[in-house]
N, C-alpha and C positions, 0 to 999 in steps of 0.2 A: 641447698637454701634451708635455713635453719625454719621450725617451725611457725607458720605466722598465728600471731597472739592476736586473737580475737575476743570483743567486746559486744556481749548479744544484749543488747536492747528492747526489752517487748518479748514477753515469753508466753506467749498467748498462742494461738493458733499454729501462725505462720513462724512465729518468731520460735516456738517447740521444735516444728521439726526443720527448721533451720540449724537450734543447737544441737539437735541428734544426730544432723549431718557431720557439724562440727566435731561432736562426740565422739562420734564411730571412725574420722578420718583423722591419719598419723599424722596429715599435711600441716591441722590446726591443732591449736591447745586455745580453749578457752579460759579467759583470763578473769571473767566476770559475767553476774547473769546479774539484768538491770529493768526492776517493773515496781509500780507504786503500789500494787495488793500482790496478792498471795498468790500469782501464779509462778513468780522463780522458786518457789519454796516446793510446788509442786513438781516442776518441773525437774529441778535440785533431785525431789525423791522418784520420780518417774528416771531419770538418768542413772541414779545411783551414784551421785558423784559428789564430791563435798568441793564446788566452787566457791569464790568468792559471792557475796550475793550484796548487792546496791537499791538504795530505795531512789536516790538522784543521782542522771546523768553525770553530769559536772563533776561529782563527787570519784564517781567510776570513772570518766575521761582521764583525770587527772592522777587518781590515783593507780592504776591498771598501763598506762600511757602503752596502747593496744597498736598493732600493724594496722589493725583493722578493726571495722564496726559491722556491723549487722542491725541494721533498723527495722525491727518490725512492727512499732506503734501507730499509734491513730493519726491518719494525714495532718493532720494541724501541727502536729511536732515535728512533720520530715526535714524540712528547711532548716528550722533551726538547730536540729541534732544532726545532720548530715554535714552543714556548712561549719560546726562547732569542731567535729571529727574531721573533718578536710583540714582547716586551719591549724588541726594539731596533729598533722603530718601522718594520717591512717585511710585506707584504702577502706571503701565503703559499698557495702551491699544494701539496699533500699528496696522494702517493698514499694509495688505502684501504690497510690499514682506518685510521682516523685516528688510532688509538693501540693499543697489544696490552691496554688496560682501559678497564673502563668510567670508571673516575674519571679516566684519565689523558686520555681523550676530552673529557671535561667539564670538564677543567683546560684542555686547549687551547681551548675553545669559550670559556670563561671569558676566555681570555687575549687573545683576538681582541677580544671585545664590549669588555674594558676598553681595551684599546689604540685601538680604532677602525679598525682595517684589518681586509681583508678575507681571509676564509680558505674557499678551494674545496677541496673533497675530490676527487680523481681517481676519481668514477666513471662511466667512461668511456662507458657504454651509455647513460647520458643524454642523448650528444649522437650519439646513433645514429639515424636517421631512420627506418631498418626496427624497430628494437627500440622506438621511441617509436611507431611503428604497430601493433606488437605488442601493445603494451600499450590502448593505445586499443580495439584491436579485443576483446581478452581484459574491458576494461570494459563489453561490449556482451552478454556472454552472462548475465548475471543472477546471482542468490545462493540456493546456496553457490556457490563455485567450487574446481575439484580442480587443485592447480600441481604441475606433473612436469616436474623440471629436474635435469641434473646436468653435471658436465665433467669428466671423468677424464682425465686426462694420463698416459701410456704412455714418460715421460720417459728420456732418457738424456745422453750427453757432458756437455755444458755446462748444458743444462738441468735433471739430475740433482743438478750441483753448485746450482743456484738453488735448487732447491726442498729438498734435503739443509738449505740453510743458512735455508731462510726458515723450515721448521721446530725449527730453534731456538728460535723466538718464537711460534709461531701454528702451527694444524692447517691442513690443507685447506680444512675443511668452515668455518673463519672466514677464511682470509686469502682464499679466493675466494666464499665463500657469501653475504657481505655484498652481492656484485653481485645475487645472484638472490633474496638476502631482499629488499632493496631492490624489485627490479622486482614478486615478490607483493604488498609493501604497498601501490607504487603502482597495483596493479589492482582490490583492494579496499578500500574504507573502513573494512571491519570492524579491530576491535581484534585483536592474536594476544592469547593468552591463556595458553596453553602449551607447549614444546618437550620432546620426547625425540628422542634421538640414538644411536646405535650406531657404534664405531670398533674398528679392527684396525690391530696393528703386524705389518706384513709383511717387516720386514726389520730386523734390529739396527745399521745404520747411519744412525740415527735417534736422537735424546735416546730414550733409558728413559723418561720420561714423557709422551711424544706417539705418533703415529700418523698412518700415511699413508693409509688410509683412511678416511671416515665418512661415514656417512649420517645427516641430520636430519629432522623432520618437526614442522611446525608446524599449530596449532590455533587458528580465527579466533573471534569471538565470534558470528559470523552463520552459523558452521556450515561452513565455508573448511577447506579442508585443503590441506597444501602440503608436497612432500618434495623434497629436494637430495641429492646425492651428488657425493663428490669425490674422488678418488686420484690419489696422484703416485709414480711409481717406474715401474724397469724392467719388473716383473713386473705391470704392469694391464694388464686387456686393450681393446683398441682397439674391441670391438664394442659398438656402442650408446654410447658414449662423450658423443655429443653430442644430448640430449633437453632439447627445450624448448618447452614444452606446457603449456597448460590448456584444461578444458573447464567449463561449466557449462550449467543447464537449456535455455538457448536454442543452445548448439548447442557447436564447439570451434576454437581456433586455435593454430598450431602454427608455430613455423620449422624448415623443412625447408632440410638444407644439406649435400646429396649433394654435392656437390666437395669441403669442408672432412671431410667422414666418412669419404673416402680412406683407408688407409692411409699411415700414418708423419707422419700430420698431428695426431695428437690433443696433441702440447707444441707447436703451433705459433703465436703469439699472433697471426697472421693467423685460424685457423681459430675461435677464440675468440670474434672477432667477426662473423665472416661471416655471413649471414644467408640470400643465395641468393632465395628464396622465403617467401612466406608463406600456408599453407594455409587456408582459414576454410571450415569446416563447420557448415550449420547442421541443427538438430534436430528442424523442422518436419515434420511427415506426415500424410497425407491419412487417408482410412477405410479403406483398406486397408494402413495402417502404411507407406505406401512415402514414402520422401522427398521432400518437393516442390520443392526449391530443390538444383542440381548446387553441389557444393563451389564457392569460389572462390580464385583464386592470385593472387596479388600479386606482382608483381614490381618493386620500386621501381626506378628509372632512379638514383636518388643512394646509390650503395652503396659507402662510402667505405673505403679500406683502412685501414689500421691506423694509418699517419703521419697521416692525413688527419685521422682521428677524434683524435689528439693535437693535432693544427694545432685543430680545431674546440673543444677544450677548455681550448688556451691562447688562442684569441681572446674566449671567456666569460669566462678570467679578467681578460684585459684590459678588456674590457667592464665586468667587475664595477668593476674599481677605477675607470674613469677616469669611468663613470655613477653611481657609489657607489650599486650594486645593496645590498636590502635580502635578506640570503642567511641570514636567522633558519633559514626553513624547510629549505633544504636542509642547514644544519650540524644543527637536529634529525635529518633524516631519515639522515642518516652517526652519528649518536650510535643512533637506533634502531635502524637495521639491524647496528650492534656488540653491542649490546644482547642481541640476537635471538640472534645466533652463538655469541655469550660465552655464552649460556646452553645453546644447545644445545652447546659443548665441556664444559661441568661435567656435564650429561647423560652425557655421552658415559664422563667419568672416574667420576662416580658412581652408575651403571647407575638414576637417579631421572628421573621426569617431573619438569621443571622450572615453577612457576609463575611466569607474568611478572605 
């Protein structure tokens, strides 16, 4: 197959990492970089390239006529940009969340199905071998399960600018929460039945209707329960910012990231995906109520950094296109995790338990 001509839209953190993957892979040819600020120029310089640069998405789409589009812009543009790409006959890789509304996400999926094009949502943890192992071990713990997860980010400087811009369209528990809700749903085959959530607005530096700290709770129909919390901003504590833990009748499994938990790491994209080791605890006890098996420590040699994870996402995107993969399950999963996250956002704003 000829090289896949790809248009990169959004050149910030994730867009830059995806663009580097396309730049380095012979299977792709970047036909343009799109952003409304200077990020495309910075990326161009960092790649040492001479790609076409565009301020406006529609102009880039019409001029380059790409085979595929990578969308890493702010969430309030995702629906519009993805639908336009698909209607123009391009495959789409899109950063999570798929859209900023459930109806918008469904519209994107419908457009992909109608066009017969591939739609891959950037659920980066699905491409991480340690997170896949974490989910695999969690499935062995019986039912019901208890999920405990968070990702609090003490952001400053550039990252506080990023977070404030994100909060113009989504809250932290939606933007980051879809990842960890997706992990919970992969670990249990049970159906989520209700959510409740709380939130706090700790700064006047964000839209009045939004909040920069939130915590959600999910109930499943087998008795499983889970919580996730996320806070963004210079006031956020770094103590216990990284908790990824699940336990059930047969024991527990936890991601232990001592290095990632050190001071100054909570707003680092590297720290968000780094696992370092997985601790497996067995609940079995003898007649004296003593544990019969010591905890296991799993240290996988394949511990990709953030750029390598983005590379793996783009290899998957390429394979999905050339092998004509059926992506209906992954699209449904992306829609499901977004539905749950947005229901949690509704719970914060109404103070009500939301039935799913």
